[in-house]
N, C-alpha and C positions, 0 to 999 in steps of 0.2 A: 823508492818507488817499488809496489809490488807487481811481479810479474803478470799480465790476465794472458789470458789461453786466448788465444783465436780459432778463430773457427777451421781454418787450416789442421792445427796442434790439434783439436778436439775430434775431428775428423780420422786420422791418422792414428789418434792413441785407440777409437771404436773399432779400428779397423784392424789393429793388432789385439786386440783384445779379443776379435770374433775370428782371428785366423789361430786364438790359443783358448778354446772351448771357453771364451767369457771371461775370462780373467788379463789383467794387468800383469807386467811383469813386478810388480813390487806383489801381489798376491798371490804369483805363480810360487815365488823365491820362497814367501812366509809359508805356504800349505809342502811346498815340498819339502824343508827343513820340518816342518811339522810330522809328512808322510816317513821322514828317514828317523823318526821319533815315535813311530808307530800308529800314528790317526790316518787315517786310509781318505780320510777328505777330499784331497787333490784326485786320488784315485775313481771317485764318487764323482768329481763335480766331468773328468771327463768321461765315465758312464754316459750320464747322466746328456751330456752335451753332445757326444760322439755315435755313441751304439745303433740306437736303429739308425740313423742318416747313412751310418757307411754301411749297414745292412741294405739300406733300400739302393744307395750307389753301386753296390758289386751286381745287386741283381738286377740293376739295368744296364749298367755298362759291359758287365759280361754274362749277360743273359743265364746267371746263375740261380737253383732256385735256391728259397729260403732258409732252409738248412746249411748249405755249403756255402752260404754267403754269411750267416750266423758263427759257423764254427771259424772261417778264416777273422770272422771282428772280433772274435773270443780269442784268438790267439794271437792276434796284434795287440789285443789291448792287456795278454799278460805278459809278452814281452814288450813293452811298451812303459810298463808301468817298472819292469825290472833295469827296463836301457834310463829310466828317471832314476830309479835310487842309487843306479852308476854312475850316475853323474854323463852319460852320451848324449840327455838330451836337453835342448836349452831349452829360451823359452819362443825363440821365431819362430814364428810357422809351424806350430806345431798338428795342427788341426789337417795339413796337408801332408805331413811325414804322418801322420797315422792310418791316413787314407792310401797314401802308399804302402804301406807294410799291409794293411786288411790285404792289398791287389796282390801284394807280393805272395802271401797266405793263398789266396784264393786260387791263383793259378799254377800253383802247388799240386792242388786239391783237384785241376780240373785234366 
């Protein structure tokens, strides 16, 4: 008998993907391995999924101007990439972690 996904499992899967730049755990693992081999598709996915949203969040949350929010988000993005390659970041709730990193970079600039 085949396993049939339940509505609860589907919703959990979607929530996990939303918290992880739209990627499933398998997609993330494959793209991370490819990134370690020189393919920056994962880095691009993170950038496209999160960069502008994080800038907006920082501007709203900290009343920062766009330039400071941009710099903090870019610093976080580069550090995030480095930590991914070092194996220090795993799949779960990466979006939250990225936003927190950007917030820390911004508070250092303020």
